[in-house]
Structure formats: structure tokens, C-alpha cells
C-alpha positions as CSV (number, residue, x, y, z in Angstrom):
1,M,105.9,112.2,121.1
2,K,107.4,115.4,122.0
3,L,110.5,116.5,120.0
4,K,112.8,116.0,123.3
5,D,111.8,112.8,123.9
6,E,112.1,111.6,120.5
7,T,115.4,113.3,120.7
8,R,116.8,111.1,123.7
9,I,115.0,108.2,122.4
10,L,117.2,108.3,119.3
11,E,120.3,109.7,121.2
12,T,119.9,106.5,123.3
13,M,119.1,104.3,120.4
14,G,122.5,105.5,119.2
15,K,124.7,104.1,122.2
16,L,123.1,100.6,122.1
17,A,124.2,97.4,120.6
18,G,123.7,93.8,119.6
19,P,120.2,92.6,121.4
20,A,119.8,95.8,123.3
21,L,119.6,97.4,119.7
22,K,117.6,94.8,118.2
23,W,115.1,95.0,121.5
24,Y,114.8,99.0,121.2
25,Q,114.3,99.0,117.1
26,E,111.5,96.4,117.5
27,N,110.1,98.1,120.1
28,L,110.3,101.9,119.3
29,R,106.9,102.6,118.1
30,S,105.2,101.5,121.2
31,F,107.1,104.5,123.3
32,I,104.9,107.4,123.7
33,N,107.2,109.5,125.7
34,W,111.3,109.4,127.2
35,N,110.1,107.9,130.4
36,D,107.9,105.0,129.0
37,A,111.1,104.1,126.7
38,E,113.4,104.3,129.7
39,K,111.3,102.3,131.9
40,A,110.6,99.5,129.3
41,L,114.5,99.3,128.8
42,R,115.3,99.3,132.0
43,D,112.7,96.3,132.9
44,R,114.0,94.5,129.8
45,F,117.6,94.7,130.8
46,K,117.4,95.0,134.4
47,E,119.6,92.2,135.3
48,F,122.5,93.8,132.9
49,T,122.2,97.8,134.8
50,S,124.5,98.8,137.5
51,D,121.9,100.1,139.4
52,S,119.8,97.3,140.0
């Protein structure tokens, strides 16, 4: 994982709480890059996002 991707993933994780944070922590190792992490997060919590 590139440093920029890792930084973005960690910054995002720092903004999450509750079920979203728990899910993110449990799945962090499966993300190869930022795009994968962002897509997985949006797919998992799509019904809670304002742009869905």
C-alpha cells in the first residue's frame, strides 16, 4: 500500500465512530489502496450517505 493511500485510510478511520469504525477496523487489512477502501465503505454504508 502506498503511503498516500495509507494516510487517507487512517485519516478516514479517525473520523468514523460506532458501527462504521468497527467495520472499518475489522476490514482494514483487506484494503489494497484508497480506492478499494473508499468503495468498500460506500458499498457497506450506502444507505447512510448523502450522495446515494
